[in-house]
N, C-alpha and C positions, 0 to 999 in steps of 0.2 A: 545622145546629146550632141553628136558631131554635126547634126543637121541644123543647128541653131543659126539664124541669120546674124545674131549678135551674141557672140560667145561671152561677152562681159556680163550678161544677165545670169550666168551660172556662177553664183557666189557660194563660198564654202566656209565663211567665218561670220561670227555674230557681228551685228552692226550697232555700235554704241557710241553715242556722242559724235556722230559723223565719221567714225573710224571703224575699220574692219579688224576685229580682234582674233588673232590666231592663237591656238593652243596645241600642245603636243598630243593630248588625248583626242581621239577621233570617234565620230559616230558614222557608221556605214549607212548610206541611204540606198535601199534596194528597190528594184522594179518588181511589183507584185506578179507580173506575168511569169517570171522565171526565177525570182529572188537573186538576180544578178546585181552586183554592186554597181551603181551608176555614179556615185560621188561619195567622198568622205568629208564630213563636216566637223569643224572644230567643236569640241565638247566643252561648253562653258558650264559654270556652276554658280554657287552662291556668291562668290566674289564678283563675278561679272554681272550678275543680276543686281547686286547692290550698286555697282558702278553705273548701270543703266538707270536705276532710280535716281541716283545723285545727279546724273546728266539731265534727266527730265526735270528734276526739281530746279536745277540751275537755269534751264531754258524757259521755265514758266513765265517769269516777268517779261522777258522779251516777246514771247509768242502771244501772251494774253494782251499785251499792249498794242499789238498790231490791230488795225481796223478789220472789221469783218470782211470788207472788200479786199484788203490785202491778203488775208488768209484765203479767201475765195479764189483769187488769182493763182496762188500757188497750188491749191487743190485742183483747180481746172487744168493746170499744166500737168499735174500728176495723172489726172484722168486721161488726158490726151496721149501721154506717153504709154499708158497701159493699153489703150486701144491701138496705138501704132505698133505695139509689140505683142498684139494678141496672139499671133501664130506661135511665137517663141514661148510666151508664157503658157499657152495651152499645151505645147509639147512638153515643157518641163513638168507641168501638172500631171499629164497623162503618165509620164515615165515614173514618177515617184508615187502616184496614187492609184493608177490603174484604170480610171474611167476613160471611155472612148474619146478620141481627140475632138470630135465635133462637140461633145458634151463639155469637155474641158474648156474649149474656146468659149462656149456659152457661159461657163462659170466666170471666165475673165471679164466678159461683157457685163454680167450680172454684178460682180464685185465692183467694177469700175462705175456702174450706174449709181452706186451709193456715194462714191466720191463726187460725182457730178451733182447728185441731188443735194448733198450737204454743203457743197460749195455755195450753192444758192440759198439753202435754208438757213445757213449761218447768218445771213444778212437780215433775217426776220426774227431775231430774238428780241421780242417786244416786252416792255414792262407795263406798268399801270400807274395812273394817279387815282387816289381814292378820296372821296369826300371826308374831310377831317371833322372831329367832334366839336371843334371850336374855330372861330375865325382867325385866330392868331397862329394856327398850325397848318401844315401841308403834309400830306402822306404820299410818298412815292415808293413804288416797288421796282427794283431793277433786278436783272439776272446776270450772274457772273460765272466764269468757268470754275468748276469744282476743284481743279488742281491736277496733280499727276494721276493719270489713269493707267492701271495695270490690267493685262488681259492674258488669259490662257485660252488657246483655240485648238480645235480638233483637226484630225487628218482627213475627214471626209470632204470638206470644202476648204482647202488650205489657202486659197486666195480670198474667197468671198467672206469667210467668217472674220478675217482680219479687216478687210476693207470696210465692212459695214460698222464695225466698232471704231476703227481708227478715224474714219471719215467724220463721224459724228463728234468724236473727241476733239480732233484738230479744228473742226469748224467752230466748235464752242469756245475755243481758246485754250484747251487743255493740251498737255504733252502726254506722250504715250510710250508704254513699254509692253511688248508682247513676248510671251514664250509660246512659240508654235509647237505642234506635235513633232516629236523626233522622227516619226515615219515620213513626214512631208515638210521638211524645213526649207527646201529649195525655192518653193513658191514665195514664201515669206521673205527670203533674202533677196530674191529678184525684185519684189516690191520695194524693198529698202534701197536697192540700187536706183530704181526709177524715182523714188522720193528724193534721193540726193540730186539726181539730174534735174528734177523739177525745181530745185532751189529751196526745198524745205530745210530750214536751218538745223545745224547739229544739235542733238539732244531732244528734238521735238518728236522724232519717230525712231524708236529703238527696237531691235530684234535680238533676243538672246536665245540661243539654241543650246540645250543641254539635257542630259538624261537623268539628272537628279531632280525628279519631279517633286518629291517631298520637300527637299531643301529649298529649291527655287520657288516653289509654290508658297512656302512660308514667308519668304522675303516679300513676295508680291501681295500677300494677304495681310501681313502683320507689320510691314514697314510703316513707321510713323509719317513718312513723307508721301505715301500713296494715299490719295483721298478717295479714290473709287476703284473698285475691282469688278471686272466683268468676265464671265466664263461661259463657254458653250461646251457641253459634254454631257456625261451621264448624271442622272439624279443622285446616286450615292456619292459620287465625287463632289458634285455641287453642294450637297449638304455639308460635307467636311470643310469645303472652302468658305462657305457662309459662316460656319462656326469659327474658323480661324480669323475671318475678317471682323468678327465681333469684338476682338480684343482692342481694336482701335476705332470701333464704331464707324467703319467705312460705309459709304454708299455701295451697294452691290446690285448688279443686274445679272440674272441667270437665265440661260436658254438651255433647258435640260431635256430629259427623255420624253418620248412620245409613244402613243399606242393608238394611232389614228384609225377611226372607223371610216369605212366607205360604204354608204348605204344606197341600195338600188331599190326604189319603190316600183310597184307594178305599173304605174303610169309613166315611167321614165322612158326616154329615148334610149333604147338598149344599145344601139351602135355607139351613140355618144358616151354612154356610161362605160362601155368596154374601152373605148379610146381614152377616156379620162382615167380609168383605173390603170391602164398600161403606163401612161406617162407618170402617174403618181407613184406606182409601185416599183417599177423596174428602172427608173432613173438611178444612176450610180449604183447599179446592182442591188438596189433596195437599201443602200447604206445612207439613208437620210433620216433626220429626226421627224420630218413631216410626211414621210411616205406612208402610203396605205399599209396598215398592219392587220386589219380585220375587214373582210368584205362581207357585209350583210345584204342578202338578196331576198326580197319577198317571194314567197312560195309560188305565186302565180307566174313569175318570170324566171324562176330559179334554173330550170332546165335550159331555157333559151339563152340566158346570160352565160351560164357555165359553158355551154357548147361553143359559143362565139369567143369567149374569153380564152379558153384552153387553146383554141386554134391560133389566136393571136400570140399567145405566149410561146407556143410550139415553134412559131416562125422566127423567133428572136435569134439573131446571129451572135454567138458567143466567141470571144477570142481576144487577141491582143488589141488594145485600144488604138494603137497606131495604124492598124490595118483598115483599109477602106471597108465600109459597110458593117463594121462591128457595132453592135448595140449594147452588149453586156460584156464588161471586162471582168478581170479577176476581183475577188475580195481583197481586202488590205493584207490579209495574212492567212496562213494555214489554220491558225488558231481560231480566227473569225469564222472560217468555213466549217471548222469542226463544231463550233458552238451552234451554228445554224443546223448542222446535221443532227446534233443531239436534240434540239427542239423538235425537229421533224420526227425523229425516231420516238421521242416521248409521246408525241401526239398520235402517232400511228398506234402505239401500244394502248392508247386511251380510246381508240375507235375511229380515228381519222382515216380517210382513204386517199391514196395517191392517184390523182387524175393525170398528172404529168410530172416528170422529173423525180425528185425525192432522193437524189444521190449527189455525191461529190462529182465535180466535173472531170471529164476526161482530159481537158486541156492542161491540167497541172494541179498541184497541191492546194493552190489558193482559189480554185474555181468551185462554184456550186451551181448545179443545174437550175435554170428557171423552173420553178415548181408551183403546182396548184394542188391544194388539198381540199377535199370535200368531206361532207359528213362531220364537220367540225362543230364543236360547241364552245361557248364563251368561257368555260372553265378549264379548257385544255391548255397545255403549256404554250402552244403556239399562239394562243389568243391572249394569254395573261402577260406575256413578256414582249418586250420590244425585239422584233426579229432581227433587224439590221442585216437583212440578206434578201435574196430574190425568191421569196416564198409567199404565196398568196393563200391564206386559209379562207374558205367560203363557208359562211354560216347562214342557215335559213331562218327567216322570221315570218310572223303572221300579220302583225298590225303595228301601227305607228307608235303607240305608247310602249309596246314591248321593245321595239328596236331602240327607242330613245333611252330606255332604262339599261339595255344591254350595252349601248355605246358609252354611256356614262359610268358603267361599272368598272372603273379603273382609277388608279391614283393619278393618272396623267391627264392633261388637258391642253395639249398643244394645238393640233390641227384635226379637223374632221371634214368629211366630204359627203354630199348626198345628191342624188339625181331624182328629180320629180318635176312634173309640169303642172301640178296643182298649186295655185298661188297661195291658197290658205294653208296648205301643208307646208309650203316653203317657209312661211313666217313661223308657224308653230314649231317646226323641227329646228330651224335656225336658232330660235330663242331658247329651245329646250336643251340643246346640246351644250354641255359644260366644257367648252373649248375656247381658246383665245382667238382662233381663226377657223372660219367655216367656208369651204368651197361649195358653191351651189351650182350644179351642172357644170362644174369646172374642176379639173384635177391638178392644175398647176397654178398656185395662188401667190407665190412670192414675187415681190417687186419692190423697188426702192420707195415708191410712193405710199406703200401700205405698211401699217404697224405690225411687225412680226414679233410674236411672243405668245406665251401660254398662261394658263391658270393652274391651280392645284399644284401638284408636284412637278409640273413641267416648267416652273420657274416664275420669274417676275421681271418687269421692265419690258420695254418695246424697242425694237431696232427698225430703222427706216421710218419714213413718213414724217409729218410735222411734229409728231410726238417723240421722235427718236433723239432729239437733243435734250429732252427733259432730264435724263439720267446723268447728263454731263454738266448740268447747271445748278447753281444754288440761287435761291430766292433771297434777296436782301431788302429789308424794309427800312426806309429812311423817313424819320419823323423830323420835320423842320418846325421849330417853335420860335416864339418871339417875333412873329411877323405882323402883329397888330400895330396900330398907330400909337 
């Protein structure tokens, strides 16, 4: 962290009501490259979480009363500051999370894009007038901010997962409290520092860092003054948080687990499919909810695709994300690498074959080799579970109907990808896949203008796009009577 251009971006205390809250208890933040401690952060808890909710509640009248244009100006300034500090924010992210620096800087730009998008989209929260049943009445529909929004965000995208929730909430006129992952709190706190510099008022954006996940989570899901709760993370945890939110009938939006199929038909551009699979699978060492989890290849091109794909995976440069040319960094922890290793071992015992990799990395305890498995079937452990690591299982298929059924044979429905040049097939498969997002001849589909979200047990609600404000707004119907002569 000594190489930061602006050392003030490295914050180590929770940010509540415009103040930095220090505590005696500390959480060590470590670099996944070597588990060295890079910072110690104040360990907040239930008390601080309740203070943050109270601050957000107190700030609501002032923030919601601002015009959409005033809020847009503050968000635009926040966006500009994020982009001006992209290098430092990227370095902080790489050191605490592990992804390569170029990729980390890309995440900063991606997260900032949501702030820019919603700064403008907040000006377009339109209502309706509806023909009334009688001449002495008028019906008007308006939209108002839902209220205090609470969020819990994961470690794999510690900047962008906060940005795309907070930007929508603030643009809609809501105030915001987030508990970031304890593995990666520094990115969230740096965002708070820049929000303060941007002039976003005290209490509007609050960051509470603490390791009491259960206690802090109960405050955020059950507090009567929290109107909406949003979460990105695993499906089992999401289910528990939904249940807790039911006690106060909160609005909830959930972006949960995935098991993305990547389908290569025999009429596909194979080189393009290989490139698409590489960017989809190995970004962030495979630790993304939308990354390719199962690669289905039609038998006519199975050998050709596999040969080209293995060659590309073998060329990946693994190492410390701060070093030039590194494409794959460490996983978030040794436990995460061990979980991936167990999935691979279980699948090998079921008949899968290792075409490349298949072992823990030589670089350190948190690394796993970029891996390709062949002879995989859809009922193996590696295909049934979200891998969340740099492993590609390749599954052969014969025809279109078969692969649609195989792709849909999962409780998840977040993202799917397929490659084909047959326009009829493109429509049939796109409509047949039970997923909230489908990449067609494209392996990288996320952007601020598109609605991000899934179906089935991958969650509900959408982030980004013109639909992204809906979860942060309430519809109010106004009936005006007595207007006749």
